[in-house]
C-alpha positions in Angstrom: 97.5 137.7 116.2 97.6 134.0 116.5 95.2 133.1 113.7 95.1 129.6 115.0 92.5 126.8 114.8 91.1 125.7 118.1 90.9 122.0 117.1 93.0 120.3 114.5 92.7 117.0 112.6 95.1 114.7 110.9 95.2 116.8 107.7 92.7 114.8 105.7 90.5 116.8 103.2 86.9 116.2 103.9 83.7 117.3 102.1 81.6 118.1 105.1 82.1 118.7 108.8 82.7 115.6 110.9 80.5 115.0 113.9 83.3 115.9 116.3 83.8 119.3 114.5 80.1 120.2 114.8 80.0 119.2 118.5 83.3 121.0 119.3 82.1 124.2 117.5 78.9 124.2 119.5 80.8 123.8 122.8 83.4 126.5 122.0 80.8 129.0 120.8 78.7 128.5 123.9 81.8 129.1 126.1 82.8 132.2 124.2 79.2 133.6 124.5 79.4 133.0 128.3 82.9 134.3 128.9 83.3 137.1 126.4 81.3 140.2 125.5 80.3 140.0 121.8 79.3 142.8 119.5 75.8 142.6 118.1 75.7 140.8 114.8 74.2 143.9 113.1 76.6 146.5 114.4 78.8 148.1 111.7 82.1 146.5 112.4 80.6 143.0 112.6 78.4 143.5 109.5 81.5 144.8 107.6 83.4 141.6 108.3 80.4 139.4 107.3 80.0 141.3 104.1 83.6 140.4 103.1 82.9 136.8 104.1 79.8 136.8 101.9 81.8 138.1 99.0 84.5 135.5 99.4 82.2 132.5 99.5 80.9 132.7 95.8 84.4 133.5 94.6 85.8 130.3 96.2 82.9 128.3 94.8 83.3 129.7 91.3 87.1 129.5 91.0 87.9 126.6 93.4 84.7 124.6 93.3 86.4 121.4 92.1 88.5 121.2 95.3 87.2 118.8 97.9 86.8 121.5 100.5 85.2 121.0 103.9 82.2 123.4 103.9 80.3 124.2 107.1 77.0 122.6 107.6 74.4 124.3 105.4 77.3 126.2 103.8 76.9 129.0 106.4 79.9 131.0 107.7 79.4 133.2 110.7 82.0 135.7 111.9 81.5 137.6 115.2 83.5 140.2 117.0 84.6 139.9 120.6 84.9 143.2 122.5 88.6 142.7 123.5 91.6 144.8 122.5 94.0 141.8 122.1 94.8 141.0 118.4 93.5 137.5 117.7 91.1 135.3 115.7 89.5 132.1 116.9 88.2 129.4 114.6 85.7 127.2 116.3 84.9 125.0 113.4 81.8 124.5 111.3 82.0 128.0 109.9 82.0 129.7 113.3 84.8 132.3 113.7 85.5 135.0 116.2 87.7 138.1 115.7 88.7 140.5 118.5 88.2 144.2 118.3 92.0 144.4 118.3 92.0 143.0 114.7 90.6 146.3 113.4 93.2 148.3 115.3 96.1 146.2 113.9 95.3 146.4 110.2 95.6 149.2 107.6 92.9 148.2 105.0 90.1 145.8 104.3 92.6 143.9 102.1 94.3 142.8 105.3 91.0 142.1 107.0 90.0 139.9 103.9 93.3 138.1 104.3 92.5 137.3 108.0 89.0 136.1 107.0 90.4 134.0 104.2 92.9 132.4 106.5 90.3 131.5 109.1 88.0 130.1 106.3 91.0 128.1 105.0 91.3 126.3 108.4 87.7 125.1 107.9 87.9 124.4 104.2 91.0 122.2 104.7 89.4 120.2 107.5 91.5 121.3 110.5 88.8 120.7 113.2 88.2 116.9 113.2 90.2 115.8 116.2 91.5 117.5 119.3 95.3 117.7 119.4 96.7 119.0 122.7 100.4 118.5 121.6 100.3 121.9 120.0 98.4 123.9 122.6 100.1 127.1 123.6 97.6 128.6 126.0 94.0 128.7 127.1 91.5 131.3 126.1 89.0 131.3 128.9 87.7 127.8 129.3 89.0 126.4 126.0 92.4 125.6 124.6 93.8 127.6 121.7 96.0 125.4 119.4 98.9 126.4 117.2 100.2 123.9 114.6 102.7 125.5 112.3 102.0 123.1 109.5 98.3 123.9 109.6 99.0 127.7 109.9 101.2 127.5 106.8 98.5 125.5 105.0 95.9 128.1 105.8 98.2 130.9 104.8 98.8 129.3 101.4 95.1 128.7 100.7 94.3 132.3 101.8 96.7 133.6 99.2 95.0 131.4 96.5 91.6 132.7 97.5 92.8 136.3 97.4 94.2 135.8 93.9 90.6 135.5 92.7 89.5 138.7 94.3 90.1 142.4 94.1 92.3 142.1 97.2 96.1 141.8 96.8 97.3 138.4 98.0 100.4 140.1 99.5 98.0 141.3 102.2 98.4 137.8 103.8 102.1 138.4 104.1 101.5 141.9 105.6 99.2 140.3 108.2 101.7 137.6 109.3 104.5 140.2 109.5 102.4 142.1 112.0 101.7 139.1 114.2 102.5 140.0 117.8 104.2 136.7 119.0 106.1 135.8 122.1 109.8 135.1 121.8 109.3 131.4 121.6 107.0 131.9 118.6 109.4 133.9 116.5 110.9 130.9 114.7 107.4 129.7 113.6 106.5 133.2 112.5 109.7 133.3 110.4 108.8 130.0 108.8 105.4 131.4 107.8 106.9 134.6 106.4 109.5 132.6 104.4 106.8 130.3 103.0 104.6 133.2 102.0 107.5 135.0 100.4 108.2 132.0 98.2 104.5 131.6 97.2 104.2 135.3 96.4 107.6 135.7 94.7 106.2 135.7 91.2 102.9 137.4 91.8 102.5 141.0 90.8 102.3 143.4 93.7 99.4 145.9 93.4 98.3 148.5 95.8 95.0 148.6 97.6 93.6 151.7 99.4 91.4 151.5 102.4 87.8 152.5 101.6 86.1 155.4 103.3 83.7 152.9 105.1 86.7 151.0 106.4 88.3 154.2 107.7 85.1 155.2 109.4 84.8 151.9 111.2 88.4 151.7 112.1 88.1 155.1 113.8 86.1 153.4 116.5 89.1 151.2 117.4 91.6 153.9 118.2 93.0 153.4 121.7 90.8 156.3 123.1 87.7 154.7 121.7 88.5 151.0 122.3 86.2 148.9 124.4 87.6 146.8 127.1 86.5 143.3 128.1 
């Protein structure tokens, strides 16, 4: 699971999407629609993801509303599922995020799903989509370049932990997600850096358990290997 932003900026904190972010998000979303089979917005797995998103938004505004976050245009976040068994998440910018079916197969509870969602939202909230930076590109996804910047990934990890602290979800779920990341050999060092940073951040936070809900278990049943849908 790469959990990477597609376009990155210079790290500035901005209050609204820049024009480049909006244009890039539109282009990326159009390409994904053309090249990848998407689940309907109202099917149960997609709706379940969006429900978590809709719960996180007011929590962030209530508890972190004084932060100069970069909210998407009109404040709308839209998460869609791609019918693909690889484990990945693609942030396009301006609140548009794509998760693969493989995400469901890789996690053990909605706490981990919430951590992935919070991480992707964190990319947008911290303004990671203002300029294109090919220096960190690791590979192409269809017609667009997926970008991995370890500094931005760690920043998104840290903010995701902060967000989860204000919810019923244990913030340690973010560490569980990163530990499960399937990365190539050349990415092991970066993964280790992320794990180390999260362990430091979580060191003094109480660990509490979180059981998967019956609804989550029903939905996840769809994504067992025998039931998985191929691209």
